[in-house]
C-alpha positions, 0 to 999 in steps of 0.5 A: 654750194654743198659737196656733191653739187660742187662736183655734179654741177662741173661733171654732171652725170647723164644716164645714157642706157637704162636696160634690163639683161635675162641671164640664161646661160650657166656662164656667160660674160658682161662687158662693160665700157671702161669710160663709164659708170653703172649701177647694177641691180639684181632683179630676180635670181643670183649672178655672180661677176668675176674680173680679170683679177679673180675679184668676185661680186655675187648679187642676189635678189634685191642687191646692187654694185655701183661701179665707178668705171665699167670693166669686163666681167664672166658671169655665172649662176648659182644654179643652172636655169631651168628649161622654161626659164621659169627661175629667170636671172634678170640684171637692171644695168644703168649706164652712165657718161660722165664725159671722158675718164681724164676729165672726170674725178668721180672716175679716177679710182680704177676698179672701185665699186660698192655694193648694197645689199637688200637689207642695207641702210642705203638700200632702204633710203633708195626704196622709193626711187628704186621701186619707181625705176623697176616699175617703169621698166617692167611696165614699158609705156609712153615716154618710159625712156625719157622717164627711166633716164631721169629716174636713172639720174636722180637715183645715182645722186641719192646713191653717191650722196648715201655713200658720202653719208655712210663713208663707204668709199675709203679712197678718192674724191668721194672720200674726201668729200665724206671727210667733213673736214677735207670737203670743206677744203675740197669744195673751196677749190671747187668753187673758187679755182681761181683763187691763189690757194696755198696749202696754208689757207686750204688748211685753215678752210679745213680747220687743220694744221698744214701738216696734218692737212697735207698728209690726210689729204695725200692719203685720203685722195691719192695726190697733193693739195695743189696737184688736186687744185691743178687737176681740177683747173685743167679739167674744167678748162678742157671741159670749157674749151670742149663746150666751145669757149676757144679765148685762152686768155679769158680762160686762164684769167678765170682759172688763176693764171697770171699768164697764158703761157704758164696756163698752156704750159700747165694744161699740156703737163696734166692733160698730155695735149696742148689746148689747141688741140682740144680747140680742132678736136671740137 
């Protein structure tokens, strides 16, 4: 399995909303859910987004930005809109559901975003998909909502793949998968979580010394290799329990735990609740 598929096969993104927003006021507000991921694309005009920490993102026609998770933005236009609104400021908003933030490794880094400017190589790679997306949202026809959602999902996968190839993300899972050596160890964990992995065996997968691997993994991913292994196992377990798999003995065996008691302890420590609580919620 390839680097990106090893994640998206377990945590598949789903487009829950694809819409365009027209900004007519010089100042405004754009509230985006922290439990969702977003692709924002400036269809027309120019818009500045200001976060609470005063971080600014300015989008001109043809620019886009990927937000790992949404935040509330104050918005401002570069110039006051005309009375007849002939100079529109229109933003495409694709909202994605990756599941609960606590379960999805792609949402671990709060406030992470990547801007794609109109002339970037990534923008050129996405041009054909982007054109289809814009055509569909400006010329609504039968079945447009379904087409828009599938196009937006394909667009996101291409976008994340391009980020990895260009090493656009410097910290977190995408950064780890962007590094050829780390990626081999991360994919090994994703593909075989039941294996009794140790730092030495993961370092061997990466083709690195134990110390060099541990240091690079921690500085890139923010946690140790063994902590990531446990986190991945527990996230898979929580997801499967939510889907109705209530046989914990079978589940802990498939995720590499020798006893159900050890599995329950690890689950409670990582997820903050017992497996039974998720079963009852489901």
